[in-house]
N, C-alpha and C positions, 0 to 999 in steps of 0.2 A: 728493214729486213730481220728474223730475232738469227741470231747465230746458232752455231752450230757448237755441239759438243766438243768437241776438237777444237775450233776455235774460242769459245769459254778457256779453255786449257791455259796454265801458264809454264814456263819452261823456266828452268832452275840449271844454272852450272856451274859445276864444283866439285873440291875435291872432301871423300867420306872421312872426318874427321873423329869420328868416335861410332862404336857400333853397338849398343845396348843390347839386342836380340837380333841372330840371323837364322833363318831357316831356309830350304828349300819354298818354301809359301809366304813365307814373309819377313820382315826387315825394317827394323827401328832405329833410327841411331841421331848424329849428326853430322851437315854437310857445312861446309865454308864455301860460300860462293864468292864466286870471279872481283865481286863488291869490296870482300874481306867480311862478312855478314856469316855469323853464324845460325844455320835454319835446324830448326828439330822436326825430323822427317819419317815419315811409318807409308809402309805400303804391301804389295803383293810383291815384292821382288824381292830377288838374293844380291847381297852388296856385303862390301868387305870393306874395310877399312884402306882408305889412301887409292880405295878406286877412284878415277874419273870419271864423273857423272854428268849425266844430260837428264835431271826429274821430270817428267810432266803430269801434272795434277792440278792442286788447288786447295786453296788455303782455307783451313776449319780450324775450330776449336774444339776440343778435346774438354771433356769434360774433370778427366784427371791429369791432363799434362798441359794443359792449355793451349793454346794457339802453333799449331802445326802446318806442316804441310803434307797434306795428304797424296799418298805415290796412287799416280794411273799406271803410268809404263816410264819407262826408262832407255836411253842410250848410252853407250860407252861414249867419251869423249876420246876418241883416236880417229887416223886413221887409219882407211880401209884395207886389208891385209891382201897385199895382193897374190900371193900363192892362193889362199882362198878363195879371192875373186875371180880369179884362172879356173881352177875347181867348180864353182858357181857356177860361172856360164858353161861349159864344157859337159857338166853332168843333169844340168836342169833339163829334164824329160820333154816341156816344153817350147825351149827354146831349137832349134835345127837349123842345119847349117854352118852351125859353128863347133867345131874339134874341138882339143887339146890344142893343138899349137896358134890355132889362131886366137882362141879365147887366152892364154897366154900372153900373144901379142897385144891384144885387146889391154888387158890387165898392165901390162908394163908401158905401153906406152901413153897410158890417160890415169893411171893408178890415182891417187888424190882428187882427181881433176873429172874422173870417170860420169859422175853425178848429174856435174855442171852439162859436160856434152854432150852424156846419153838424152839428157832432156833438151837440151837446147839446140846442140848441133850434132844429130844421130846421122847426118850425110859425112860429117866430119872422118868419125870413126867407120862408114861403111869405105871411104875412097880410102882412108891407109891400112885397111886390112884384105880392102878385095872383099870385100861380102856382101850380098844385096843388100840395099836400102830394107827392104821390108823385113829383110831377115833383123836389121838393127831394132825397127822400128816395132817390130817383134819385142824384143828385147826389152825395149824402151817401154810397152806397155805392162809388162810382165814387173820389172824392176820396179813401176811406181804403183804399182798395185798391191806390193809389199813393202814400199817404203821404210813403216816402222820398225820393221825386222831386217831388215836387208842387213846390216852390220854384224847382226847375230846369226845370219844364213851365209855370209859369206866368210867372218871369222870360223866355223864353225866347218864350215867347207876345206879351212885350212887341215883343219885335224885327220881328213881322207874318209869323212862320213860320206856315206851317200847321200844323195837327196832326200829319197823317202827320212836318210834317217835325221836327216840335218829337220825336214818339215818335222818331225814329230817330234821332235826337241822342242824349238819355237813354239809351235800350235802350245805346248803345253809351258813353257815356263819364258817364253818371249826372251827377252833381250837378256834376260841373268840365267839363260843357260850357259852363255861364255862364264858367268862367276862360277858357277858351278861344278863346270869341268874345271878350271881352274884351282877351285877348291879341293872337290873332292871327287873328281870322275866316276868313281865308282860308286856312285850315290844313285847316279842312273840307270843301273841293276835292278836298284829296289824301287825306283820313282818312274821307268817308261819302263812299260808290259816290250818285250821283244829284243831287250840288250842284254844279252848274254852276258856273264863275266868274261870270256875269253875274247871275246869281239871288242868289249871296252877295254880290255888287259890290253890287248895289242895297243889299240889307241894309242892309251895312258902312256905305255911302255917307250914306246916310240915315236910319240907328236908332243907327247906333253914332258917327258922325262918324270915322269911318276915314281917313285923309290918303290922296292919293293919291299920294303917295314911300311911302305903306307898303310895306317892303321885300318883306310876305306876299304882298299887291297885285301887287307887279310881275313874281313867281315864278310866280305862280299865272296871270297874266297868259300868262304865257310858254308853260307846260304848255297852257294854254287854247288857243293859238294853235298848238303842233304838235296834240292832237287835234282843231282845226274841220278841218284837213287831212285828217286821217284820216277823218272824218266826210264828208268832200269825198270821199275815194277815192285820195289821198295817201299811199303810205308818207313820205315826206320832202320836206321844207322848206329852200330855200335859206337859210341862217344871214342873210344881209341881206334878204333879204324877211322874215325873224321878227322880224326886229328891226324896219323899218318897221312890219307889222302889227299889233306889238304895241304899238310908240306912239302910231299912230291909233286904238288900241282905249283905251289909259291917257286920253291928256288930259293930261299933268303938265307942272303950272305949274314946269318950270325949264327952264334952258338947257342942260344937261348930262343932258335925259332920255333919250337913247341911250345915252348912257354909263352910265346905271345900270341900262337896259336889259339891255345887254350884259354888265354885271359881274353880274345875276343868269343871266343865259343861261350863262356860262362854268362859275359856280358851282354851278348845275344840271347840268351834261356833268361838271365835276370827281368831283360825288354820282355819278355813274349816274344819275340821273333821269332823263337827255336821252342819247340817242348823237352823236358824230359823227365823219362822216369826210371824206375829200375825195374829190371824182371832177368828169373834168376841168376843174381851177382852182378851184371852187367848193368849197365845205364844205358838206356837208348836217344835216339835223340831224332826228332822229327817237327815236321811242319805241324803249329797247331791243329789247323782247321782238319789235316787228315788223322791225327789222334784220335778229336771229338770226334768226327764221322764213325770214326771206326767204334768206342766208345759207345756211340748211342746205338748202331745194327748188332752190337753185341745184346744189347737189354731187349732190342726189338725181336729178335731170332730167340731168345729165352722163353719168349713166348709161344711159338710155331707150333707145340702142341698140345696148345687147347684147343679144344673142340671148334670143328667147321660154325660158323653160327651162321649158315643155310641150309645145314642138316642136321642142325641137331635132334629133330623128331623120329632118324632114322637109328633103327637099334642097330647091333652085327647082324642079325639074322635080316632083317629090312631092307640093307645096305649089298648085301646078300643077293635076295631075289629083285631089286632094281640092276642092279651091274650084271645080270643073267639073262634079262629081259630085254632090256636096253643096247647092252652091248657086248652080241654073241662072239666068238671067233678070238677073245684074248686067251693069253698063254697063262704061265701062273704067275709071271713077275710083274705081267701087266694089269693082269685083275688085281694083286696088291695094289700096284702105284693108282689104281682109280680109287680102289678101298680107302686106302692112306687118303688121299686128296679129301675124298668125301669126308672123312672123320677128323681133321686137323686142321687148323688156319691159315698155317703156314708147311709146307711138304715140298720134295725133292724127289722129282726122276731125274734118274740118270742111266745115261748106257751108250754101248758104242754103236759104229754105222752097223745098219741094217738091223738092230734090237728091237725095233717099232716102236721109237716114243711119240712118232708125230702120228701113229694109229691108234695107242692110249691117249695121245692128246684126242682125238676124234670121239674117240670115245667117251671121256668125259664131257667133252663139250656137248654132244648128245643127250647125256642125264641132265645135266646143266640146266638144258634147252628143255627136256621131258617135265622137270620142277619149275618150269616159267623162271628161272634164276637168269641175270643177264651176266654175257661174258667176254672179257676185252682178250683180244690175243694181244702181244708186244713183242719186242726182239729191240735185239740193239742199236741193227743196223736195215736200209728199207730194203736189199734184197734178200734176206733172212725174214723178215715182213713179210715180204709177197710170198718165199716158199711157203712158208706156213699157212697163207691163206688161200693159195691154191688146194692144198691138200687137206685141208681140214675143210673148207666152206664155206668160212666166216671170213668178214675183212679184222683185218691185221695192219698195225699200225707199227713205229718205229716208238722207241723208250720217251727220247726226246719230245716227241710230237702229242703223244700220249701226256706229257708232263705239262707241254703248252710252253716249249722253250723258243724266245726269243732272238737267244745270243748275248743277253743279259741276265733275264731273268727266268725263274719257272713260273708259270700262272698256277698249277697246281699245286699245293703243298697242304701244311696240317690244317690251317684255315678253309682253305677247300678242296678237300682229300678227290681222289678218284671215284668217282661216281659208278659202280658196277659190283653186282653179286661176289663174281669169280673173276680174279685175272691170275691170265696163265702166263708167262715170261721163258721165252723161246730161248735157244742160245746162251745160258747166263756165262759160261767159260769165258765169253768176252765181255762182259758186267764189270769195270772198275769199281774203288771203291766210292768216289764219287756221284758215278752215275744210281749205283748200288744205297745210298746216304737219302739221293734227292728222290728219287722211286718210291723206298719205304716211309721218308716222312711223310709223300704224299698218300697213304694208306691208313683206312682208317679199320684195323683190324676189328674192332670190333661191330662191322656188318660187312668186312670183303674178306673171303678165302685169297692166297694167293699158290700158284704152286709155281714152283720153278723146275725148269726143263732147261738139260744140258751134257754134252759130253765131256766126261770128266776126263779123257785122254788125248784131245784138243789142247794145244798151246795157253797158259791163263793170257789175260787181256794186255792189249798194250799199254793200256795204262796201270796206276798203281793197286794193287792187292792181289790177292789170289782168292776169290769169293766162296768158287765154287769147291775149290777142293779141303777149302778150312773147311766149309760146311760138312762136308764127305766124312770128314778127319771126325771131327768132332760130334758128331752124331747127333747133335742141340737140335735141331728141327727134324721132324719124321722124314724117314730118305729110304727110296727104293730103288738097288740096283736093275737095271736090266741086264740080265748076263747072255743069254740065249742071242745068237744071232739066227735070224728067220729063214729057217731053209729055203725061202724064193728069194733072199737077199740078192743072189749074183754074185757070179767071181769076182765082181768089182772092189762089194763091200766084205766079202767072205776073205780074199786077198790083203785088204786094207787091216781088218781085224789081225788076221795072223800077223801083219810087224810089230802088233802090240805085244808077243810069243817072241819077238828078236827072230824072224820068218819071212822072210822077203822071196817070196814065190816066183821064179822065171814065168816068161811070156806065156799066156792062155792059150790056150787050143782053140777055143771054142769063137766061130768068124760068126758074126751079126753085120749085115748092111754091110759087107765089105771087108768090118775093123774086128780088133780084139778089143776085150775090156781092159787089158792088162798087157803091158807092153814094160822088159826091163834091156836095158842098152847099158853094159856095163863096161866095156875092152876100151875107154880113155882118159888111161893116164895122166894125158896134155890137157892141162885144160883148154889149150887154144884147139884142139881136135873136139873137144866137147863143144867147144862153142861153134865152130864147124857143123859139126853136127843138127844145131839147134837151130842153124841159120839154112840147111839142106832140107829141112823137115819142113820149112815155111815155103822154101824154093818150089819142091818137086814132091811133097807127100803127102802132105796132111791135105791139101785140097783134093789134089791128082790120083791119088790112091785113097784117101780114107774120107774123104767127102766133105771134110768140115769146113766152114767160114771160116779163113786164119783169120778174120777181124773180132767177130764175132762168138764164134765156138770155142777159141781158141786160146788159154790163157798159160804162158813161162812162169811158174815160181822158183824162186831162190830161196837161199836163205838170208842174201845179204847184200848190199846197194854196191862193192867195189873187187876190183879182179875183174877178169874175161868171161869169169861167171856170175857177176853181179848185176841186177838192175841198171844200173848209171850204162855201161858197156854195152850190155845185152839190148837195150833201148834203143840206142843209136844206132847199132847196128840194122836192127829190124825193122826200125821204121826207114830207112836207107833203102834192106832190100824189099818190104811190103808196098813203099812208094811207087820203087822203081817195077814191080812184079803186074801190082795192079794198075796204076795210074801214070805207067811210063813216066815216070816225076824223079829224075836224078836231085840227091839228097847233096848239098854243097857241106862238106865234114867242118861243124863245129868247133869254132880254138878251144884250145884244152882249158879246162876246168868251167869253160862257160855250157850251159845248158839248151839241145837246139832247138832250132823255132819248131813249134807246132804247126804244121802244115793242112790243108784242105784234108780230110779223111781219117787225118790220125787220131789213135786211141789215147785218149787221158786219163788222168786219175786225178781229184781233188784229196788236197792232202790236209787238209783246215776246212771245220765247219763254217758253212755261209751261211745262215738263217735268215736274210735277204731273200738268197734264191731255194733257199730250201735242199740246197746240196748237200750233206752232208763228208764228214774225213772219211774216203775209199770209196766212195762212189766212183765207176769208171762209164766215161761218154765216150761221144765221137764228134769231130771238130765237124761241123757240115757248112758251113761259109766262112768267107774269110774274107775280109774287107778291103778293100783300097786304104784304109790307115792302120791298116795292123789287127782288125778287132776281128773277134774271135766268136762266133756263133757254135755252140757248143747242146749236142744233145744227150741231157744225162736221163737217161729210162724216160723217155717224152717231157720231160724240161729241158727248153728249149733258155739256155744262158748266156748272155752278151757279156766279154771279158776283152777291153782296151788293151791294148798294144802297150800301154804306159802304165796301168793299174798293178796297186798294191796286189791285187788278187791273180795276178797272170803269176809273183809267185805260188800259191796255193796248186802250181797246175806240173803233173810231170806227165813224160810218157808212161804207158800203163802197157806197151808189147811182153813188158815183164815185170811183177810186181813180186815182192817178199812174201813170204809164208804168211807171217805174220801178218800184213795188210792185205791177204785176200781171207780171214774167216769170215764167216757169215757168208761169203758168195757159193755160187756153184757155176759152173762151166761145163760144157758138154766134154772138151778134151784138157785135161793142166798138164802140162808139162813138165815134169820134176826134177832141180838141179839136184843131183847129192854126189857131191865130190871132195877126195879127201883136202883137198887145198881149201876145205870150209869145217874141217875135221873137228875144231875146236869150236863150232855152235851145234854141232849135231847131236841127236840123241831121236830116241825114237815116237814121242810126240810128234816133234817136229815133220819128220816123213808122212806120219800118220794122218795128220792137217790137209798135208800137201796133198796126199793122194786121195784125200776124202770131200776134196773140193769139185773131182769129175764125178756126171752122173753118168758118162756113155766109157771116156779111155783114158784111163791113168797112163802117162809115159813117162816112166825113171830111167834120165839119161845120170850115166856119172861113169865111174871105176868103179870095181867090184870090192876094191877094198872100204873106199868110203862107203858103199851102200849098207856094205854089209857090217861097217863098223858105227851106221848113223844107228842101225835096228837093232845092233846088239848093246846100245847103252841105253839107258833105262833114265827117264826122265830125272834132271836135275835142277831143273831151272826151280828152286825151291824159294819161295821170296821170303821176305821177312816183313809178318804183318802182327796187327796186335788183335788181330780178329782169331790168331790162332792161339796169343796167349791168352787173353780174357775165354774163349772157348773150351781153351783143351782139346787135346786129341793130334 
């Protein structure tokens, strides 16, 4: 019988005497074996001098370096870590029935002989710690299956990492992950997605004794500060501000801390990990890809004023006649918007709630269809696309779907551009720089005209950039602002628009179907009383007196996650109330700091794009089944998704009875309950309040205190973002 690959491997034990080259992905050096021989080795491992290793591989002859040992994998020649073994057993999601106390008892009792007892005498372990034999046999099967990396798994578990974090590291680096952590734990921030600086810093400082002045720590912190600016919406950060921010976070015990940070920052710029340029006598630091994306977008938008390639044959008189015959009923601004779209390669239509943006889109689509031009409608979110589709009357899709994104790559690009004559993109205020870049690189402007539509009064995107406002300020592409609120828009939209002038109107008088379009309840100076009122709305008013379904029709919106009026606490309270009220289920309070369990009928939200299921970040669904093993079945707008109780996907779900206003963009609800309280005043501005109330299609309910509501409406938009587009396009 032929030997397997594992049987053909040679194992050599020894100590690393010299390292010629070492990186997280490759090491070459010399090992002194137990017999005293000096062995030249190389392979995809991470090793350092004086490491005691067991190298697994085969002998080869290198054309330049001669005979050497080609390493396929490695193990550390050391006993199992007792602390790590206990954490490994207790935290492993596949091993049920062994808690922290019994896991520690196993580790301390069997220690270095754990492997032998587990494989040869599992009953001895079961009897010693009073655990069913079946549980120990399950532990044995799991242990044997991952035997080649168990040492890394147990050692890393001692650092306080979760099982998911440990398996992520071991899957990428194998046993070499141990050496990496010891050499430079901060390299993980750069090499493994999902490991942020603060998390790694806590492990490195508390568990591994890393020095505050560790060079890897300084580099990781500088990059974290730039990425944190991205998370806040900025595309660049001022050099001096970056140094100040890093210095505050690092808290180094040395007089030359700023010099060390500047040296690390300059090194990152020289290596190309960060980009730096000058503007207005300042140094601007950014991630290289974001700077490149905005520079390329600027070049695209500068072509926007070129003639529309699909209506070259129409002069101004012909355009006027075409619009008059095919799209009657347009007001002056709407007419200008349609005419501008017919004349130019890229155009922009913007306006507030009730200004007729969708009616304008419908008119433009009708004209294009009369001229036999193909039209594609797209929007950033599924809900926005669906709403657009229902009103305009033709299919619409998300931008990601249009681009054929599968979670790794975009099917559409400059090589295979979008196949349409006219592309209309709605809700552009939500489009961040990376998505805009991917979209426009997939558009051939020689054949496709683009119409961008959005409300410039809404919040900027969750991601980096401020595309819509940058375009409006620069006037680089032909832009029409719809300034008139249509007379038939109704109380809800009229009152929403009034917020943009600093006015919050009182509860409306008109009653339709037993409810008003506009409610303002502003007497709660105490946040706890405001929370109580929101709970009372769900318990006694929304359904009983206003006729809303409290699951499907109503959405609580708030600026923040924290505090009595933040999403975290409101979701816990609302889950308890709704489960008891509708299904007579008593929800046990969750442990402090832990997310509550998801129950049957719960309203939940996806917090990260899942391209396997097609459920995107921000999608809201309902739990329709909970299996005995805890597997959830969730209905996301007629897409059924299963999420197992121990999968990473579970981390990407949260209760959705209350959402942040930012997360609600692109969505629409029959009733929006918008929390505006002085305790959130540091986040307040009128665009935030405007975005919240314009999510409602039937009734908006503003809950808070008089000062907080007035202050929010009075404060003008202050969310100015640092973008390269604003510099490159001017304005």
